[in-house]
C-alpha positions as CSV (number, residue, x, y, z in Angstrom):
1,X,3.3,14.1,-28.2
2,X,6.7,12.3,-27.7
3,X,7.9,10.2,-24.9
4,X,7.6,12.1,-21.5
5,X,10.4,12.5,-19.0
6,X,9.0,9.5,-17.1
7,X,9.0,7.3,-20.2
8,X,12.6,7.9,-20.7
9,X,13.3,7.2,-17.1
10,X,11.4,4.1,-17.2
11,X,13.4,3.1,-20.3
12,X,16.6,3.9,-18.5
13,X,17.4,6.6,-21.0
14,X,17.4,9.1,-18.0
15,X,18.9,8.5,-14.7
16,X,16.8,8.7,-11.5
17,X,16.8,7.8,-8.0
18,X,14.4,4.7,-8.3
19,X,13.2,3.5,-4.9
20,X,10.9,0.8,-6.1
21,X,10.0,-0.9,-9.3
22,X,7.9,-3.7,-10.5
23,X,6.3,-4.8,-13.7
24,X,3.6,-2.1,-13.5
25,X,5.2,1.0,-11.9
26,X,8.2,2.8,-10.7
27,X,8.8,5.1,-7.5
28,X,11.2,7.9,-7.8
29,X,12.1,10.8,-5.7
30,X,10.8,14.2,-6.9
31,X,13.6,16.4,-8.2
32,X,11.6,19.4,-6.9
33,X,10.3,18.2,-3.4
34,X,7.6,20.2,-2.0
35,X,7.8,18.1,1.3
36,X,10.7,16.4,3.1
37,X,9.4,13.1,1.6
38,X,8.2,13.7,-1.9
39,X,7.9,10.8,-4.0
40,X,6.4,10.0,-7.6
41,X,4.7,6.5,-8.2
42,X,4.5,6.4,-12.0
43,X,2.8,3.6,-14.1
44,X,5.0,2.0,-16.9
45,X,2.0,2.4,-19.1
46,X,2.0,6.0,-20.4
47,X,-1.5,7.3,-19.6
48,X,-1.4,11.1,-19.9
49,X,-3.9,12.0,-17.5
50,X,-6.1,10.3,-14.9
51,X,-9.1,11.4,-16.8
52,X,-7.6,9.5,-19.7
53,X,-7.6,6.0,-18.0
54,X,-10.2,3.6,-19.2
55,X,-11.9,0.6,-17.6
56,X,-9.0,-1.5,-19.0
57,X,-6.8,0.5,-16.5
58,X,-8.8,-0.4,-13.4
59,X,-6.5,-3.0,-12.0
60,X,-3.4,-0.8,-12.7
61,X,-4.9,2.1,-10.9
62,X,-5.7,-0.2,-8.0
63,X,-2.2,-1.5,-7.9
64,X,-0.7,2.1,-7.9
65,X,-2.8,3.0,-5.0
66,X,-1.9,-0.1,-3.0
67,X,1.8,0.5,-3.7
68,X,1.6,4.1,-2.4
69,X,0.7,2.5,1.0
70,X,3.4,0.0,0.7
71,X,5.9,2.6,-0.3
72,X,4.8,5.0,2.5
73,X,5.4,2.1,5.1
74,X,8.7,1.3,3.5
75,X,10.0,4.7,4.1
76,X,8.6,5.0,7.5
77,X,5.8,7.8,6.7
78,X,2.8,5.5,6.7
79,X,1.2,7.3,9.8
80,X,0.8,10.5,7.9
81,X,1.1,11.2,4.2
82,X,-0.7,13.0,1.4
83,X,-1.4,11.7,-2.0
84,X,-2.2,13.9,-4.9
85,X,-2.8,13.4,-8.7
86,X,-2.8,16.5,-10.8
87,X,-5.0,16.2,-14.0
88,X,-4.3,18.8,-16.6
89,X,-2.2,22.0,-17.0
90,X,-4.8,24.1,-15.0
91,X,-4.4,21.5,-12.1
92,X,-0.9,21.9,-12.1
93,X,0.3,18.9,-14.2
94,X,3.4,19.6,-15.9
95,X,4.4,16.0,-17.1
96,X,1.6,14.4,-19.2
97,X,2.3,10.9,-18.0
98,X,-0.1,9.9,-15.2
99,X,1.9,9.9,-11.8
100,X,0.9,10.0,-8.0
101,X,2.6,12.3,-5.5
102,X,3.3,10.8,-2.1
103,X,4.1,13.7,0.2
104,X,5.1,13.4,4.0
105,X,7.3,14.9,6.7
106,X,5.6,18.1,7.2
107,X,2.1,19.1,8.5
108,X,-0.2,20.0,5.9
109,X,-2.9,22.6,6.8
110,X,-6.5,21.3,7.1
111,X,-8.7,22.1,4.0
112,X,-5.7,23.3,2.2
113,X,-5.1,21.8,-1.4
114,X,-1.7,23.8,-1.6
115,X,1.3,21.7,-1.4
116,X,3.4,24.9,-0.8
């Protein structure tokens, strides 16, 4: 498996609207948003799927979740947002580089897993 589109964005080979970055992750706007606010928090370390994370990734995964909350606050959606991680093709994962979807700005149906 070659470099994913996210790896290329992280390396600066592909332009993206980067809203946040630190030594461990970046945050970009999703190019196919499914909500008025649809951001992706992407670790710099290329982990293909959440299921591929190891004990070694514990601190990174915690950092990513804390950044989701920080970023939600910074864009003014911290009162109501959804967090989603797709794991595997059957779950809707299309880029095999772990990433967290932060969605807000619309009402999500109770008990609904659909982002449509």
